[in-house]
N, C-alpha and C positions, 0 to 999 in steps of 0.2 A: 555408487556415491550421489550425496544429494546435490540435486538442481532445482535451481527456481528460474524459471525464463518468464520474464515481461514481455507482452506486446501490447498496441494500442496507442502507444504516443503517437505525436503529431503535432499540427499548427492548427490552432485553428483562431476565430477572432472572438473577443470580449461578449462573454452570453453565452457562446457556445456551450456544447457538450463533446465528451469522452469517454472510453469506456478501456479501461487499462485491466487487463489480465496476466497473471502470475500462474505459471501451469509449474508445479511442484511433484517430484520424485523422489525417492530414494532413502526415503527417513525410515528409521530403524524402531523408532518411539510411538509408542500410541498415541500422543497428546502432542500436540504440537499448534501453536498458534501463529499467524498467518498476517504480515499487515504491512503497511505501507512507509516509506520514509522519502523525504523530496530533499535536495540538496541545490540551491540557487547558486550563480557563480558568485564567489567569495562571499557567502555566508554556511553557518554550519548546518549540517544535516539535521533536518526537524521532522520529527514524527507528524504523521499522518492521520490512521487508524491504525486499527486492528483488530482481527475476529479470532473469539477462540475456536477451539475444537470443537465443538457443541453447537456453534454458529448462533448462540443465544449471547455470549458477554462481547461486548464491542465497546470499543472504544474511539474517540471522533477528537482530533486537536479542534482548539475552540473556532480559530481560522478557518476550517469549514466544515463543520458542524451545519447541519441544513441545506448546502450545498451538494455532498459528497455522500455517497451510499455505498458500505462494503458490503460483499458478502460472501460466500464460497459453496463450492458442486462437492462434496468428497468423491462422488461419486467419479466424476471427471479431475479430480485432484487440481482444481481452479480455483483461486478467490480474484474475485474480480473487487473493481476500485470506480465504480460510476460516479464524472464529474461531471454536474452540469453549473451553470450560470457561472464559467469560469471566467476570471480576471487577469490582466497583465501580474500579479503578485502572484498567481499560483505558477509563473513558469519556473520550470526546475527540471532536474532529472530525478525521478520518481524510482525508485528502489524498492523491490520484494524483500521480505527480512524474513524469515523462520525462530519462532522463539519456544521453546521447551520449558520455560518459566512465567511465563507472563500469564496472569490471569486477574480478573475483574474485581477493579479496585487499583488495583495496581499502577505505575506510570508506565508509559508505552516508551521506552529509552533504549539508546544502542547499544547498552550496558547488555540487558536481555536476548541481544540476537545470536542467533547461534549460527545461521548462514545467511550469505545476501545474495540477490541476482546481481545481474552486470548493468541495471537500469535502462528506461526508456526515458525519451526526451519528451518534456509538453513545453511546448512555447502559445502562450497568450498576447496575441498583438491587440493594440487598442484600437 
C-alpha cells in the first residue's frame, strides 16, 4: 500500500535551516507529483511546494519562494524540502502529499492530493 513517511522536522531559531525528507513507496501509477503542505495551529492547511515526476516542473508558494528548495531522488524514492532563512511564521506541521493529477501551471491544492504523510513538526523561535 502507499506510504509517505516524513522526517527532518525540529526546532530552530529564526534564520536557521532544516531539511525535510519524504520517503514514498507503494505507488501503482507511473506518474506522481510529490509535494508539501503545512498547517499551523488554528489555521487552514497551506500549500508550500510540489515537484513533478520529471523533476522539472516545480511550484512554490510566494511565502517560501527564494527560501525553500524542493528536490527529488527517484532512485531513493525521496523528496526533499530544504528550508533556509526560517522565520517564526514557518512554524507548522509539514505534510508530504502525493498527487497523480498535478501538472505545471495548475495550483497546488489539497483537492489534488491522493495520499498524505503523517506530518512532521517544524518550530521556529524568534
